[in-house]
C-alpha positions in Angstrom: 31.3 23.3 12.4 30.4 23.7 8.8 27.6 25.7 7.2 26.5 21.7 6.1 26.5 20.4 9.7 24.2 23.2 10.4 21.7 22.4 7.7 21.7 18.7 8.6 21.5 19.2 12.4 18.2 21.7 11.8 16.9 19.8 8.7 17.5 22.8 6.6 16.3 23.8 3.0 19.4 25.6 1.3 18.2 28.5 -0.7 21.2 30.1 -1.9 25.1 29.4 -2.2 24.6 25.6 -2.2 28.5 25.7 -3.1 29.4 27.2 0.5 28.1 24.5 2.5 31.8 23.4 3.5 32.8 26.8 4.9 33.3 26.9 8.3 31.2 28.7 11.1 32.6 29.5 14.4 29.9 31.8 16.5 26.3 31.9 16.3 23.6 34.5 16.9 19.8 34.3 17.3 17.5 37.9 16.8 15.2 39.3 15.0 16.8 42.7 16.0 19.3 43.9 14.0 20.6 46.4 16.4 21.5 43.3 19.1 23.2 41.6 15.7 25.2 44.7 15.4 26.1 44.7 19.2 28.3 41.6 18.9 31.4 40.7 17.5 31.0 38.1 14.8 33.7 35.7 13.2 32.2 33.8 10.1 29.1 33.5 12.2 25.5 32.4 11.6 22.6 34.5 12.3 19.0 32.7 13.1 16.1 35.1 12.7 12.5 35.3 11.7 12.9 38.6 9.8 12.7 38.4 6.2 13.7 42.0 4.6 17.0 42.9 2.8 18.3 44.6 6.0 19.2 41.0 7.5 21.5 40.7 4.4 22.8 44.1 4.5 23.9 43.5 8.3 25.0 40.0 8.0 27.5 41.5 5.5 28.8 44.4 7.8 29.2 41.7 10.6 31.0 39.0 8.6 27.9 36.7 8.8 28.4 33.9 6.4 25.2 31.8 6.8 21.7 33.1 7.6 18.9 30.6 8.9 15.5 31.8 8.6 13.4 29.9 11.4 9.6 28.9 11.6 9.6 27.7 8.1 10.1 30.8 6.8 11.3 31.8 3.4 12.8 35.2 1.9 11.3 36.5 -1.3 13.7 36.4 -4.5 15.4 39.9 -4.1 16.7 38.9 -0.8 18.0 35.8 -2.1 19.6 37.4 -4.9 21.1 39.9 -2.4 22.6 37.2 -0.5 24.0 35.4 -3.4 25.8 38.5 -4.5 27.4 38.8 -1.2 28.1 35.0 -1.0 25.8 34.4 2.2 24.4 31.0 2.6 20.5 31.1 2.9 18.7 28.3 4.8 15.5 28.0 6.2 14.2 25.5 8.9 10.9 24.7 10.5 12.3 24.9 14.1 11.8 27.8 16.3 14.5 29.9 17.3 14.7 29.0 20.7 15.1 25.2 19.7 17.2 25.9 16.8 19.7 27.5 19.1 19.6 25.3 21.8 20.2 22.3 18.9 23.5 24.1 17.7 24.3 24.9 21.3 23.9 21.6 22.4 26.2 20.5 19.2 29.1 22.5 20.3 28.3 26.2 18.6 29.0 29.3 20.9 28.0 32.7 20.7 30.4 35.6 20.0 31.5 38.1 22.4 29.7 41.2 23.1 31.1 44.5 21.5 30.6 46.7 24.8 29.4 45.5 28.3 25.6 45.2 28.8 24.3 48.1 30.6 27.5 50.4 30.1 30.5 50.5 32.3 30.9 49.1 35.9 
């Protein structure tokens, strides 16, 4: 699935890096807790979040997340958009709530990444 496909499915406004909409996305993650995002292996992923601070972009860069979708119509300030532009991370905004947006992407074939470690520790 491409970032452009995601933008269409979620009726998104493109806020940054419109020239990267043809890039492929392999997995998705929906979270407002960046510690949870760090717990999953990402491979050209999209992050859905309602968190608007620069840490979202920094986490995305560390985890090879190539697109951030801000849910509930939220839009980050210009400093966050500029940081994403410097890191070549596409920024989208959708009016959908996170649960709905994740469901739409899941129904369209996009899946989550694998956990970096088992939940709850060793068996």
